[in-house]
N, C-alpha and C positions, 0 to 999 in steps of 0.2 A: 504494500500500500504506500504509494508515493505522492499522494495528494493530501495536504494538510487539512483542508476542509472536510474531505471524506473521512480522514482519520478522526477528526474531532466529532463528526456526526456519529461515528461508531462509539467513541468514548462517552459522549453524552447519553446515548441510548443505554450503554452498559451501566453508567452511574445512576441513571433514572431507575433502571430495574433493581439495582443494588439497594438504593434507598427504600424502594417499595418493599423489597423482601425483608430488609432489616426491621421495618415497621411491623410487618406481619409477625416476625419472630418476637419482637418486643411485646406485642399484644398476646401472643401465645404464652410467653414466659410470665407475663403479668397475671393471666388467668390461671396459671399454674401456681402462682404465689411466690415466684422467684423474682422479687422486685429488683435485686441487685443486677441480675442478668438482663432483665428487661431494660433497665437503665443503660447498661452497657450496649445493648443492641440499638437503643435510641441514639446513643452517642455515635455509633457506627453509621446509622442512617444520616445523621447530621454531617459526618465526614463525607459521605457519598454525595449529599447535596452540595457541599462545598466544592468537591471535585467537579461536579456537573456545572456549577456556576463558573468555575475557573476555565473549564473547557469552552463554555459558551463565550466568555469574555475573550479568550485567546482567538477564537474563531470569528469574533465580531458578530455573533448571533444575538438578536434581540428576542427571538422566539425560538423554541426548540425546533431544530431542523428535523425534517422527516424524509426518510428515504422509503421507497417501496420495499416491501418485505424481501423481494428477490434482489434488491440492490445492495443489501448488506453482505459483507464478506466475512462470515463467521466460521470458525472451525465447527464441525459437526452440524452446521446449518442453523444454529441458534446462538445467541450471545452467550458468552461464558457464564454470566450470572444466571440467566434463565436455564441453561443446561444443568446447572448444579442443583436447582430447586425442584425436588420431587413434590413439593407442597408442604405447607405447614398445617398440621392438624392438632386437634385437642389432645391427642395421645402422645405428642412429642414431649420428650423429657429434656432436661438441660444438656446432658451429653450429646443427645441427638441433634439438638438445635445448634450447638457449637460445632459439631462435625459438619453439619449442612453448610453453615456459614463459612467454615474453613475451606471446604471444597470449592465454594463459589469464589472466594478470594484467591485461592491458589490458581484456579482456572483463569481468572482475570489477570493475575500476575504473569502467568505463562503466555497468555494472549499478547500482552504488551511486550514481553520479552521477544516473542517471535517476530512481531512487527519491527521492533528495534533492530533485530538481527538481519531481517530481510530488506529493510527499507534502504533505498539508495538516496532518498531526499534527506539531507542532514537535519532539517527542521522536524520532519516526522520522526526520524531516528532519535533525536534528542528528547522530544516530547514523549515518545513511547518509553524511552529509558526512565524518564522522570516519573511517568505514571506507573511503570513497573515497580519502581522503588517505593512509591506510596502504597501500592498493593502488597508489596513484601512486608511493609510495616504492619499492615492489617493482619497479614498471615501470622506475623510474630505475636501480635496482641492476642489473637485467637488461640494460638498454641500456648501462650502463657496462661490464659483462662482455663484451657483444657488441662494443662499441667497442674495448676492450682486445685482444680476440681479433683484430679486423681490423688493428690496428696491429702486433700481435706477429707 
């Protein structure tokens, strides 16, 4: 992917889906009575919305750009965030929610790393590397929560 506007349209869609999924997880964890995890997921949704806003500003978008469904170039045919989410249900426990979120963040990180590795355009490469680093931070946060849960 060597067009910055196209890259940013993908990043915006990915972050929009990420924020929505984290909100779903927060609601599920709140209904489960796990308020601390619900708040963590709300914080992650906030980060996704910040990334979405950053991508929109970098691309000069005032409204969310839309591409036709077949115009997106996703691995596996769907965005990395959407591919990871089998759905949040009332039976999901904290470890399951954290595992689901971790899978989504890892897929997103891998997606951006692949773009960075393959891009010939230096602006796309640089931005994809920066987005991959942000996703890697999210992966680390989720792994820390899972590790703390295992120890607790």
